[in-house]
C-alpha positions in Angstrom: 7.0 -10.7 3.8 9.7 -11.9 5.9 9.7 -13.6 9.6 11.1 -10.6 11.5 8.9 -9.9 14.4 8.0 -6.3 14.4 6.4 -4.2 17.0 3.1 -3.0 16.1 3.0 1.0 16.6 1.1 2.2 19.7 -2.6 3.0 19.3 -2.7 1.0 16.0 -3.6 -2.3 15.1 -1.2 -4.8 13.0 -1.3 -4.1 9.1 0.6 -5.6 6.3 3.2 -3.1 5.0 6.6 -1.8 5.7 7.4 -0.2 9.0 10.6 1.5 9.9 11.2 3.5 12.8 12.7 7.1 12.3 15.1 8.5 14.9 14.1 11.8 13.9 11.1 14.0 14.4 8.2 14.0 11.9 9.4 17.2 10.5 13.1 16.2 10.4 12.2 12.7 8.7 10.1 14.7 6.2 13.1 17.0 5.4 15.8 14.3 5.1 13.3 12.3 2.7 12.8 15.4 0.6 16.4 15.8 0.3 17.1 12.2 -0.6 14.4 12.2 -3.2 16.1 15.1 -4.9 19.4 13.3 -4.6 18.1 10.4 -6.4 16.9 12.5 -9.2 13.1 11.8 -8.5 10.4 14.4 -8.1 8.4 15.2 -5.1 5.0 15.8 -6.5 3.5 16.9 -3.4 3.7 16.7 0.5 0.1 16.2 2.0 -0.2 17.3 5.6 -2.9 15.2 6.8 -2.6 16.2 10.5 -2.5 19.9 9.5 -5.6 19.7 7.3 -7.4 17.9 10.1 -6.5 20.7 12.6 -7.8 23.2 10.3 -11.2 21.3 10.3 -11.3 21.3 14.1 -10.4 17.8 14.2 -7.2 15.9 15.8 -4.7 13.6 14.3 -1.4 12.3 15.1 1.4 14.2 13.1 0.9 12.4 9.8 2.4 13.6 6.6 2.5 11.6 3.1 5.3 12.4 0.5 4.1 11.5 -3.0 7.1 11.2 -5.4 8.4 9.2 -8.5 9.8 9.6 -11.8 8.3 8.8 -15.4 11.2 6.6 -16.0 10.5 4.4 -13.1 6.7 4.3 -12.9 5.5 4.3 -16.5 6.6 0.7 -17.3 4.4 -0.7 -14.5 1.7 1.5 -15.7 2.1 0.2 -19.4 1.9 -3.5 -18.0 -1.2 -2.7 -15.7 -3.0 0.4 -16.2 -4.4 0.1 -12.6 -1.2 0.3 -11.2 -1.7 4.0 -11.6 -4.1 3.9 -8.6 -0.9 3.1 -6.3 1.6 5.3 -8.2 3.4 7.7 -7.8 5.3 6.2 -4.8 4.6 7.4 -1.3 6.2 7.1 2.0 3.9 8.0 5.0 5.8 9.7 8.1 3.8 9.7 11.2 3.9 9.6 14.9 2.2 6.7 17.1 0.7 7.2 20.6 4.0 6.5 22.4 5.7 9.4 20.4 7.7 7.0 18.1 8.1 8.1 14.6 7.5 5.9 11.7 8.0 5.6 8.2 5.6 3.5 6.2 5.0 2.5 2.4 3.6 -0.3 0.2 5.5 -3.5 -0.1 7.0 -3.7 -3.8 6.2 -7.4 -3.5 2.6 -6.8 -2.7 2.5 -4.2 -5.5 3.6 -6.9 -8.0 1.1 -9.4 -6.7 -1.6 -7.0 -6.8 -1.0 -5.7 -10.3 0.8 -8.9 -11.9 3.9 -7.2 -12.3 7.1 -9.0 -13.3 10.3 -8.4 -11.4 12.0 -6.2 -14.0 9.2 -4.2 -14.1 8.6 -3.8 -10.2 12.4 -3.3 -9.5 12.2 0.8 -9.8 9.3 0.5 -7.3 11.9 -0.5 -4.5 12.8 3.1 -4.5 10.9 4.0 -1.4 12.7 1.4 0.5 16.0 2.8 -0.7 15.3 6.4 0.1 14.1 5.2 3.9 17.0 3.2 4.4 19.2 6.4 3.4 17.4 8.3 6.1 17.8 5.8 8.8 21.1 4.1 7.6 19.6 0.7 8.5 18.1 -1.8 6.2 14.2 -1.7 6.0 12.1 -4.3 7.6 9.0 -5.9 5.9 6.4 -6.3 8.6 3.3 -8.2 7.8 0.3 -8.3 10.1 1.5 -11.8 10.9 4.7 -10.7 12.2 3.8 -7.9 14.4 3.6 -8.1 18.3 1.7 -6.0 20.5 3.2 -2.8 22.0 4.8 -3.8 25.4 2.3 -3.4 28.3 -0.5 -2.1 25.8 -0.6 1.2 23.9 0.0 4.0 26.4 -3.1 6.0 25.2 -3.6 7.7 28.5 -0.1 9.2 28.5 -0.6 10.9 32.2 -3.3 13.2 30.9 -5.7 13.2 34.0 -7.1 10.4 35.5 -9.1 8.7 32.5 -8.2 5.0 31.7 -8.6 4.4 27.9 -10.2 1.4 25.9 -8.1 1.2 22.9 -10.5 -1.3 21.1 -13.2 1.6 21.3 -11.2 4.4 20.5 -8.7 3.6 17.8 -10.5 1.0 15.9 -14.1 2.8 15.9 -13.1 6.3 14.6 -9.8 8.1 14.8 -11.4 11.1 16.1 -12.6 9.2 18.8 -9.3 7.6 19.6 -7.8 11.2 19.7 -10.3 12.3 22.3 -9.6 9.5 24.3 -5.8 9.3 23.9 -5.3 13.0 24.6 -8.2 14.5 26.7 -5.9 17.7 27.5 -5.0 18.6 24.1 -5.3 22.2 23.2 -9.0 23.0 22.6 -10.1 20.5 25.2 -9.7 20.7 28.9 -6.4 22.1 29.4 -3.0 23.2 28.2 -0.3 20.9 28.3 2.8 22.5 29.4 1.3 25.4 31.2 0.4 24.2 34.7 -0.8 20.8 33.5 -4.1 19.8 32.8 -7.0 19.1 34.8 -8.5 15.6 35.0 -11.2 15.7 32.2 -13.3 12.8 33.9 -14.5 9.7 32.6 -18.0 10.9 31.6 -16.9 13.9 29.8 -14.3 11.9 27.8 -17.0 9.2 26.6 -19.3 12.1 25.8 -16.8 13.4 23.4 -16.3 9.8 22.0 -19.8 9.2 21.5 -20.2 12.5 19.8 -17.0 11.8 17.3 -18.8 8.2 16.7 -22.0 9.9 15.6 -20.3 12.4 13.5 -18.3 9.7 11.7 -21.4 7.5 11.2 -22.9 10.4 9.2 -19.9 11.0 7.1 
């Protein structure tokens, strides 16, 4: 990891990995990455729509999509050298939106993969493909952001975002259970207490929001 200071995405805590802002929406970023993958001669094996599947289950998740891609020529030598590398392959890029509306592209650092699986430099070289594709989308070099280099979101995560008058406790919401975090972060989302964009949302009220959080936490504990 380098010594670059990187912002921690709003509504999350610092973690090791590559974080790169995208100037586009989640959908546009996914489309541009898909085109870059095909142009590079790689195969897009699947696109996992995490947020879409969560919605089908009646749950809320930030717009979150995972592209799984690669090529036998790039990944096979790593799996020959260390069979457990197959746990982390094919390569993946996560495209997601944080609580402030910023779009990010994230993926595993090849240096971390090399250390994790004991891979030599020549074997791990093809695994830099994710970074090259991300750079192609943004037109900028990627930045390695270890947890030790990430700085808090200025002013704290804007969890409330103007929906009603409910102050949000970030530590309770986002680190305990993602569904609970969503209930606090956006109490007026569809299916809750109002319809944003159609006359605004009625304030949910502190007690009502925390009752939803408690139910989410209980449900998560049973899972």
